[in-house]
LUMZA-78040 format. One record per residue (C-alpha): x, y, z; residue in three letters; chain. Coordinates in Angstrom, 3 decimals. Layout:
<atoms>
> X, Y, Z, ALA, A
...
</atoms>
This chain:
<atoms>
> 0.000, 0.000, 0.000, MET, A
> 1.273, 3.454, -0.855, ALA, A
> 2.521, 5.416, 2.165, GLU, A
> 0.934, 8.771, 1.322, ALA, A
> -2.804, 8.358, 0.821, ILE, A
> -5.221, 11.194, 0.146, THR, A
> -8.890, 10.242, 0.022, ILE, A
> -10.860, 11.631, -2.917, ASN, A
> -14.515, 11.326, -1.965, THR, A
> -15.690, 12.510, -5.393, ASP, A
> -14.077, 9.459, -7.017, ILE, A
> -15.516, 7.172, -4.327, ILE, A
> -19.001, 8.552, -5.000, LYS, A
> -18.537, 8.014, -8.735, GLN, A
> -17.488, 4.412, -8.148, ARG, A
> -20.424, 3.776, -5.828, LEU, A
> -22.855, 5.179, -8.399, ASP, A
> -21.292, 3.020, -11.118, PHE, A
> -21.500, -0.136, -8.993, LEU, A
> -25.049, 0.359, -7.737, LYS, A
> -26.949, -1.691, -10.273, GLY, A
> -30.030, -3.787, -9.551, ALA, A
> -28.070, -6.683, -8.077, ARG, A
> -26.037, -4.508, -5.727, MET, A
> -29.163, -2.693, -4.523, LYS, A
> -30.864, -6.013, -3.839, MET, A
> -27.885, -7.497, -2.001, TRP, A
> -27.514, -4.390, 0.178, LEU, A
> -31.213, -4.451, 1.078, ASP, A
> -32.011, -8.131, 1.669, ILE, A
> -29.275, -9.364, 4.018, CYS, A
> -31.131, -10.541, 7.136, ALA, A
> -27.939, -10.854, 9.217, HIS, A
> -28.991, -14.424, 9.930, CYS, A
> -25.403, -15.598, 10.345, GLY, A
> -25.785, -18.663, 8.135, LEU, A
> -22.736, -17.516, 6.184, CYS, A
> -20.531, -17.586, 9.287, ALA, A
> -19.602, -21.284, 9.399, GLU, A
> -18.918, -21.275, 5.665, SER, A
> -15.977, -18.865, 6.037, CYS, A
> -12.541, -20.333, 6.703, PHE, A
> -11.405, -17.017, 8.213, PHE, A
> -14.207, -17.299, 10.771, TYR, A
> -13.270, -20.925, 11.493, GLN, A
> -9.541, -20.226, 11.723, ALA, A
> -9.943, -17.226, 14.056, HIS, A
> -11.903, -19.022, 16.789, ASP, A
> -15.241, -17.939, 15.356, LYS, A
> -14.562, -14.254, 15.830, ASP, A
> -17.825, -12.414, 14.956, PRO, A
> -15.765, -9.831, 13.036, LYS, A
> -14.903, -12.575, 10.548, MET, A
> -18.523, -13.350, 9.650, VAL, A
> -18.886, -12.563, 5.921, PRO, A
> -21.999, -10.444, 6.367, SER, A
> -20.229, -8.409, 9.063, TYR, A
> -17.311, -7.785, 6.705, LYS, A
> -19.751, -6.601, 4.042, ILE, A
> -21.492, -4.322, 6.528, LYS, A
> -18.205, -2.776, 7.611, LYS, A
> -17.068, -2.129, 4.045, THR, A
> -19.313, -1.541, 1.060, ILE, A
> -22.574, -1.370, 3.036, TRP, A
> -21.072, 1.389, 5.195, GLU, A
> -19.671, 3.159, 2.133, LEU, A
> -23.175, 3.391, 0.678, TYR, A
> -24.668, 4.371, 4.029, LYS, A
> -22.206, 7.269, 4.296, ARG, A
> -22.721, 8.107, 0.609, LYS, A
> -18.986, 8.024, 0.059, GLY, A
> -18.252, 10.682, 2.668, ASN, A
> -15.425, 8.827, 4.384, VAL, A
> -11.947, 9.649, 5.668, ASP, A
> -8.521, 8.059, 5.410, LYS, A
> -8.854, 6.134, 8.681, GLU, A
> -12.098, 4.542, 7.557, PHE, A
> -10.726, 3.583, 4.124, MET, A
> -7.645, 2.011, 5.693, GLU, A
> -9.967, -0.195, 7.784, GLN, A
> -11.897, -1.099, 4.636, VAL, A
> -8.616, -1.955, 2.920, TYR, A
> -7.618, -4.328, 5.731, GLU, A
> -10.926, -6.187, 5.606, ILE, A
> -11.176, -6.400, 1.828, ALA, A
> -7.621, -7.607, 1.227, PHE, A
> -6.558, -9.351, 4.452, ALA, A
> -9.776, -10.933, 5.722, GLU, A
> -11.377, -12.320, 2.554, CYS, A
> -10.102, -14.217, -0.503, THR, A
> -13.396, -13.826, -2.413, ALA, A
> -13.637, -17.623, -2.614, CYS, A
> -17.455, -17.466, -2.938, ARG, A
> -18.099, -20.274, -0.452, ARG, A
> -20.266, -18.005, 1.709, CYS, A
> -22.415, -17.193, -1.319, SER, A
> -23.271, -20.887, -1.653, MET, A
> -24.699, -20.942, 1.855, TYR, A
> -26.508, -17.606, 1.857, CYS, A
> -30.279, -18.363, 1.790, PRO, A
> -30.799, -15.254, -0.348, PHE, A
> -27.983, -15.937, -2.787, GLY, A
> -26.069, -12.772, -1.945, ILE, A
> -22.744, -12.833, -3.778, ASP, A
> -20.507, -11.460, -1.054, MET, A
> -17.362, -12.205, -3.059, ALA, A
> -18.507, -9.818, -5.778, THR, A
> -19.260, -7.216, -3.127, MET, A
> -15.755, -7.582, -1.706, ILE, A
> -14.336, -7.339, -5.235, ALA, A
> -16.284, -4.100, -5.673, SER, A
> -14.865, -2.868, -2.372, THR, A
> -11.359, -3.620, -3.590, ARG, A
> -12.076, -1.624, -6.748, ALA, A
> -12.997, 1.363, -4.585, ILE, A
> -9.809, 0.909, -2.565, CYS, A
> -7.888, 0.780, -5.824, ARG, A
> -9.396, 4.114, -6.869, SER, A
> -7.785, 5.592, -3.740, GLN, A
> -4.372, 3.995, -4.335, ASN, A
> -5.047, 1.514, -1.546, LEU, A
> -3.543, -1.575, -3.163, THR, A
> -1.119, -4.148, -1.714, PRO, A
> 2.370, -3.521, -3.037, GLU, A
> 2.660, -6.993, -4.566, GLY, A
> -0.471, -6.507, -6.643, LEU, A
> 0.545, -2.974, -7.594, GLN, A
> 3.869, -4.231, -8.933, LYS, A
> 2.126, -6.966, -10.913, ALA, A
> -0.189, -4.401, -12.520, ILE, A
> 2.770, -2.264, -13.528, GLU, A
> 4.434, -5.315, -15.060, ASN, A
> 1.306, -6.280, -17.004, ILE, A
> 1.144, -2.840, -18.588, TRP, A
> 4.870, -2.760, -19.315, LYS, A
> 5.644, -6.317, -20.486, GLU, A
> 2.270, -8.069, -20.718, GLY, A
> 2.843, -10.404, -17.763, ASN, A
> 2.788, -10.167, -13.976, GLN, A
> 6.508, -10.926, -13.580, MET, A
> 7.724, -8.321, -16.051, GLY, A
> 9.609, -10.854, -18.189, MET, A
> 10.618, -9.570, -21.585, THR, A
> 9.614, -11.367, -24.759, LYS, A
> 13.232, -12.409, -25.284, GLU, A
> 13.565, -13.821, -21.751, GLU, A
> 10.399, -15.871, -22.138, PHE, A
> 11.371, -17.317, -25.518, VAL, A
> 14.870, -18.147, -24.269, GLU, A
> 13.391, -19.957, -21.259, THR, A
> 11.176, -22.067, -23.529, CYS, A
> 14.150, -22.880, -25.770, GLN, A
> 16.151, -23.883, -22.691, TRP, A
> 13.392, -26.253, -21.541, MET, A
> 13.108, -27.679, -25.043, GLU, A
> 16.816, -28.494, -25.096, GLU, A
> 16.735, -29.928, -21.562, GLU, A
> 13.931, -32.356, -22.391, ASN, A
> 15.294, -33.375, -25.771, GLN, A
> 17.973, -35.409, -23.970, ALA, A
> 15.293, -38.018, -23.220, GLU, A
> 12.756, -37.155, -25.913, LEU, A
> 14.705, -36.081, -29.017, PRO, A
> 11.657, -35.058, -31.004, GLY, A
> 10.167, -32.815, -28.313, LEU, A
> 9.504, -29.239, -29.383, LYS, A
> 8.160, -26.173, -27.640, ILE, A
> 6.777, -24.309, -30.659, PRO, A
> 6.595, -20.533, -30.383, ILE, A
> 4.085, -18.557, -32.494, ASP, A
> 3.127, -21.535, -34.646, LYS, A
> 0.226, -20.688, -36.930, GLN, A
> -2.936, -22.798, -37.021, GLY, A
> -2.134, -25.136, -34.118, ALA, A
> -4.905, -27.000, -32.357, ASN, A
> -4.048, -25.417, -28.988, MET, A
> -2.256, -22.340, -27.724, MET, A
> -0.897, -23.145, -24.271, TYR, A
> -0.657, -20.340, -21.697, THR, A
> 1.126, -20.375, -18.352, VAL, A
> 1.353, -18.666, -15.003, ASN, A
> 4.238, -16.171, -15.232, ALA, A
> 5.812, -17.743, -12.178, ARG, A
> 6.555, -20.827, -14.287, GLU, A
> 9.116, -19.308, -16.667, PRO, A
> 10.437, -17.120, -13.838, MET, A
> 10.700, -19.657, -10.982, PHE, A
> 9.411, -23.056, -12.168, TYR, A
> 10.606, -23.464, -15.773, PRO, A
> 10.473, -27.235, -15.344, GLN, A
> 6.674, -26.903, -15.343, ASP, A
> 6.826, -25.828, -18.986, ILE, A
> 9.068, -28.795, -19.725, GLY, A
> 6.640, -31.193, -18.020, MET, A
> 3.696, -29.795, -19.982, ALA, A
> 5.707, -30.121, -23.192, ALA, A
> 6.493, -33.759, -22.358, THR, A
> 2.809, -34.567, -21.871, ILE, A
> 1.843, -32.790, -25.087, PHE, A
> 4.604, -34.608, -26.994, HIS, A
> 3.477, -38.040, -25.797, VAL, A
> -0.169, -37.156, -26.453, ALA, A
> 0.679, -36.058, -30.005, GLY, A
> -0.772, -32.617, -29.370, GLU, A
> -0.563, -29.967, -32.078, ASP, A
> 0.281, -26.971, -29.914, TRP, A
> 2.124, -23.711, -29.602, THR, A
> 2.925, -20.957, -27.136, MET, A
> 2.679, -17.270, -28.033, PRO, A
> 5.666, -14.964, -27.626, SER, A
> 3.211, -12.267, -26.474, VAL, A
> 0.049, -13.044, -24.508, GLY, A
> 1.433, -16.188, -22.838, TRP, A
> 0.616, -15.196, -19.226, ASP, A
> -2.868, -16.441, -18.401, CYS, A
> -2.914, -15.013, -14.869, THR, A
> -4.771, -11.878, -13.900, ASN, A
> -3.645, -10.328, -10.631, LEU, A
> -5.312, -7.066, -11.655, ALA, A
> -8.611, -8.881, -11.017, MET, A
> -7.663, -9.269, -7.344, PHE, A
> -6.766, -5.586, -7.098, ALA, A
> -10.027, -4.420, -8.673, GLY, A
> -8.271, -2.686, -11.586, ASP, A
> -10.889, -2.979, -14.339, ALA, A
> -8.783, -1.560, -17.161, LYS, A
> -5.773, -3.740, -16.460, CYS, A
> -7.718, -6.960, -15.938, MET, A
> -9.466, -6.464, -19.288, ALA, A
> -6.106, -5.683, -20.895, HIS, A
> -4.553, -8.893, -19.540, ALA, A
> -7.366, -11.011, -20.987, VAL, A
> -7.251, -9.203, -24.312, LYS, A
> -3.534, -9.984, -24.683, LEU, A
> -4.303, -13.716, -24.543, VAL, A
> -7.382, -13.556, -26.780, TYR, A
> -5.507, -11.462, -29.335, ASP, A
> -2.609, -13.937, -29.378, ALA, A
> -4.995, -16.833, -29.993, ALA, A
> -6.715, -14.982, -32.822, LYS, A
> -3.398, -13.903, -34.318, ARG, A
> -2.127, -17.491, -34.369, LEU, A
> -5.409, -18.944, -35.586, GLY, A
> -5.588, -21.686, -32.935, VAL, A
> -8.660, -23.774, -32.149, LYS, A
> -8.539, -23.453, -28.374, ARG, A
> -6.652, -21.831, -25.515, ILE, A
> -5.051, -24.134, -22.947, GLY, A
> -4.550, -22.903, -19.382, VAL, A
> -1.886, -24.227, -17.039, THR, A
> -2.730, -25.562, -13.578, GLU, A
> -3.958, -22.227, -12.237, CYS, A
> -7.408, -21.493, -10.875, GLY, A
> -7.995, -17.772, -11.249, HIS, A
> -6.418, -17.797, -14.728, ALA, A
> -9.120, -20.197, -15.882, TYR, A
> -11.893, -18.160, -14.290, ARG, A
> -10.533, -14.960, -15.814, SER, A
> -10.190, -16.273, -19.380, LEU, A
> -13.173, -18.631, -19.471, ARG, A
> -15.877, -16.868, -17.489, PHE, A
> -15.102, -13.274, -16.527, GLU, A
> -12.969, -11.954, -19.377, GLY, A
> -15.665, -11.924, -22.063, PRO, A
> -17.819, -9.639, -19.899, TYR, A
> -14.924, -7.307, -19.117, TRP, A
> -14.383, -6.901, -22.864, LEU, A
> -18.092, -6.674, -23.727, GLY, A
> -18.043, -9.773, -25.945, LEU, A
> -21.443, -11.006, -27.150, PRO, A
> -22.967, -13.901, -25.242, GLY, A
> -20.358, -13.762, -22.501, GLY, A
> -18.216, -16.311, -24.340, GLN, A
> -14.476, -16.164, -25.111, PRO, A
> -13.695, -15.725, -28.815, PRO, A
> -11.886, -19.087, -28.790, ILE, A
> -12.756, -22.003, -26.451, PRO, A
> -10.727, -22.141, -23.233, VAL, A
> -9.701, -25.444, -21.647, ILE, A
> -8.041, -25.928, -18.273, HIS, A
> -5.214, -28.439, -17.787, SER, A
> -7.438, -30.598, -15.584, VAL, A
> -9.896, -30.964, -18.459, GLN, A
> -7.098, -31.477, -20.955, LEU, A
> -5.328, -34.224, -19.013, PHE, A
> -8.631, -36.003, -18.365, ALA, A
> -9.323, -35.806, -22.090, GLU, A
> -5.947, -37.350, -22.934, TYR, A
> -6.552, -40.233, -20.519, LEU, A
> -10.112, -40.759, -21.703, ARG, A
> -9.025, -40.871, -25.347, ASP, A
> -6.006, -43.075, -24.696, GLY, A
> -3.563, -40.418, -25.861, ARG, A
> -1.555, -40.895, -22.680, ILE, A
> -1.488, -44.088, -20.647, LYS, A
> -0.400, -44.816, -17.098, ILE, A
> 2.088, -47.532, -16.199, ASP, A
> 0.150, -49.627, -13.620, PRO, A
> 3.354, -50.453, -11.771, ALA, A
> 4.047, -46.754, -11.223, LYS, A
> 0.658, -45.744, -9.831, LYS, A
> 0.880, -43.798, -6.584, LEU, A
> 0.688, -46.234, -3.661, LYS, A
> 0.886, -43.665, -0.886, GLU, A
> -2.348, -42.168, 0.488, PRO, A
> -3.346, -39.240, -1.712, VAL, A
> -5.715, -36.324, -1.178, THR, A
> -6.839, -33.581, -3.536, TYR, A
> -7.149, -29.843, -3.103, GLN, A
> -10.280, -28.532, -4.848, ASP, A
> -9.225, -25.001, -5.861, PRO, A
> -12.036, -22.469, -5.589, CYS, A
> -11.800, -21.335, -9.206, ASN, A
> -11.405, -24.840, -10.620, ILE, A
> -13.970, -26.735, -8.563, SER, A
> -16.464, -24.342, -6.968, ARG, A
> -16.367, -21.677, -9.680, ASN, A
> -15.107, -23.804, -12.574, GLY, A
> -17.123, -27.023, -12.274, GLY, A
> -14.173, -29.399, -12.805, LEU, A
> -14.570, -31.591, -9.696, CYS, A
> -15.356, -34.772, -11.617, ASP, A
> -12.637, -34.288, -14.209, GLU, A
> -10.018, -34.072, -11.460, ALA, A
> -11.241, -37.246, -9.819, ARG, A
> -11.257, -39.016, -13.170, TYR, A
> -7.519, -38.314, -13.431, ILE, A
> -6.962, -39.423, -9.844, ILE, A
> -8.702, -42.749, -10.547, SER, A
> -5.966, -43.437, -13.117, HIS, A
> -2.941, -42.361, -11.095, ILE, A
> -3.572, -43.318, -7.451, ALA, A
> -4.665, -46.449, -5.578, THR, A
> -5.463, -44.866, -2.197, ASP, A
> -7.426, -41.648, -2.613, PHE, A
> -8.775, -39.922, 0.474, ARG, A
> -11.182, -37.017, 0.203, GLU, A
> -10.882, -33.967, 2.375, MET, A
> -14.003, -33.177, 4.325, GLN, A
> -15.786, -31.215, 2.973, PRO, A
> -14.765, -31.523, -0.661, ASN, A
> -15.621, -30.669, -4.271, ARG, A
> -17.456, -27.347, -4.551, GLU, A
> -17.902, -27.321, -0.759, HIS, A
> -14.172, -27.463, -0.035, ASN, A
> -12.583, -24.632, 1.923, TYR, A
> -10.274, -22.148, 0.228, CYS, A
> -6.611, -22.950, 0.866, CYS, A
> -6.121, -19.433, 2.196, GLY, A
> -3.743, -18.362, -0.554, GLY, A
> -6.260, -17.243, -3.163, GLY, A
> -7.733, -13.845, -3.901, GLY, A
> -4.235, -12.427, -4.351, GLY, A
> -3.040, -13.409, -0.864, TYR, A
> 0.098, -15.170, -2.183, ILE, A
> 1.299, -12.373, -4.506, PRO, A
> 0.483, -9.749, -1.860, MET, A
> 3.788, -10.896, -0.402, GLY, A
> 5.566, -10.914, 2.979, PRO, A
> 3.418, -8.262, 4.748, PRO, A
> 0.464, -10.658, 4.551, PHE, A
> 2.195, -13.993, 5.190, LYS, A
> 1.616, -14.231, 8.953, LYS, A
> -2.120, -13.694, 8.488, ARG, A
> -2.128, -16.035, 5.498, ARG, A
> -0.634, -18.811, 7.606, MET, A
> -3.135, -18.202, 10.409, ALA, A
> -6.118, -18.313, 8.063, SER, A
> -4.733, -21.470, 6.424, GLY, A
> -5.199, -23.412, 9.649, LYS, A
> -8.499, -24.835, 8.388, VAL, A
> -6.883, -26.232, 5.247, LYS, A
> -3.991, -27.681, 7.257, ALA, A
> -6.441, -29.476, 9.536, GLU, A
> -8.378, -30.806, 6.549, GLN, A
> -5.254, -32.273, 5.002, ILE, A
> -3.977, -33.719, 8.257, LYS, A
> -7.280, -35.474, 8.924, ALA, A
> -6.986, -37.455, 5.678, THR, A
> -3.711, -39.078, 6.682, GLY, A
> -2.491, -38.472, 3.143, ALA, A
> 1.174, -38.347, 2.260, LYS, A
> 0.655, -36.594, -1.071, ILE, A
> -1.575, -33.594, -1.755, ALA, A
> -2.414, -33.122, -5.434, ILE, A
> -2.827, -29.421, -6.104, VAL, A
> -3.724, -28.204, -9.633, PRO, A
> -3.385, -24.468, -8.958, CYS, A
> -0.256, -22.353, -8.483, HIS, A
> -1.597, -20.242, -5.619, ASN, A
> -2.919, -23.323, -3.817, CYS, A
> 0.371, -25.106, -4.520, TYR, A
> 2.499, -22.406, -2.918, ASP, A
> 0.070, -21.943, -0.029, GLN, A
> -0.087, -25.643, 0.837, ILE, A
> 3.693, -25.939, 0.630, ARG, A
> 3.893, -23.091, 3.160, ASP, A
> 1.239, -24.726, 5.333, LEU, A
> 3.172, -27.996, 5.164, ASN, A
> 6.095, -26.259, 6.874, LYS, A
> 4.000, -24.122, 9.214, GLU, A
> 1.894, -27.004, 10.551, TYR, A
> 4.343, -29.915, 10.090, ASN, A
> 1.976, -31.848, 7.835, LEU, A
> 4.669, -34.167, 6.484, GLY, A
> 3.257, -34.279, 2.960, ILE, A
> 4.496, -33.913, -0.592, GLU, A
> 2.709, -31.314, -2.690, VAL, A
> 2.421, -32.235, -6.365, LYS, A
> 0.694, -30.951, -9.482, ALA, A
> -0.983, -33.255, -11.975, PHE, A
> 1.616, -32.689, -14.686, LYS, A
> 4.411, -33.533, -12.259, GLU, A
> 2.792, -36.877, -11.463, ILE, A
> 1.830, -37.664, -15.056, LEU, A
> 5.361, -37.164, -16.362, THR, A
> 6.629, -39.548, -13.675, GLU, A
> 4.191, -42.413, -14.220, ILE, A
> 2.857, -42.263, -17.793, MET, A
> 4.121, -44.673, -20.414, ILE, A
> 6.628, -43.185, -22.862, ILE, A
> 6.444, -45.102, -26.177, PRO, A
> 9.823, -46.507, -27.209, ASP, A
> 9.739, -44.710, -30.543, GLU, A
> 9.786, -41.361, -28.708, LEU, A
> 12.747, -42.158, -26.477, LYS, A
> 16.392, -41.381, -27.115, ALA, A
> 18.381, -44.242, -28.593, LYS, A
> 19.731, -46.564, -25.956, GLY, A
> 16.919, -45.815, -23.470, THR, A
> 14.223, -47.969, -25.108, GLU, A
> 12.762, -50.897, -23.187, ALA, A
> 14.743, -54.101, -23.614, ALA, A
</atoms>
């Protein structure tokens, strides 16, 4: 958050007027303060059922109060709103499922964040990501040359075992344009190599764009409408420029939600549909298994107890619960569900921008993640499968914080370890005897 903040009430009033459509008016009017949303919130559960963590209370102390005061607020008040909107809610939408009136409190918190953003009240980590998106087209600020070089490096690394493997850049007319979380080329380049290995074995006709390759959208978490639309447009434009049939999304939750569901509305596209179909990695890997394009070596199936993290934007908001479990049925022999699970699962505590908000928020992030840690521990699992970058990093942190004694793995990591590699694809001398 910027150090010097001056509150501009005229801008706040403009934002409130813009946001007050029919849905917002209804939500503000019909909350009965029944408290049925309380138990649904992992913040409430993790903080010993503190009444201040009840979702409806957080709404009342933020956007409800902003409307009540008609935007006539001071710096002290807005700083309190900032703390609630960014540090006490990940906009996971679980509370909305349990509200008897269907009030979408996550959208209300997102609107609150947008008002904070209009006053330069934005976590530093998200602010930096926004600057990078405008400058280089990705949250990490990687240049086009750095990204392409990283892909070439991973291509060369994996060709030692799979000589024919390619990571095509800007290939015209491919079946799929694959997009990644910017943290992959920056910190986890092996993730790109693993995806390339799976695509090679599956015989996928694919490419990656040199511009528009970052599918993430941290501007969405900051409430920056212009930047979040810009980030989506970069990906859509790349897909149209390359003439691909569909857009593939790495194992990231909010990236899928942004490109598949929200982005078309931000850009005013007809029918609320992306210009080119969007498919998440969970769907894609399930498709490969279902069609026999990749096969699992039975001897290499995971024998250790396994559990699965249902990311909010993949399961609850993305509807991919069954696809994930279809993959798990092929790769593991001892699967143990968290309780609750599927669309009812709790947020890991790292979503909504909490991870990229950085060190100032980590202590609170670890405290709020207590619920997820307890869920995992109760399963007795030794491996947690996590198909989302934010969840992945959060659960790795929770593993250390709460001594869970687990391995955290993504689907593509497991698939590259246990799928069958046809002899004709292997380097000479490594074929099966």
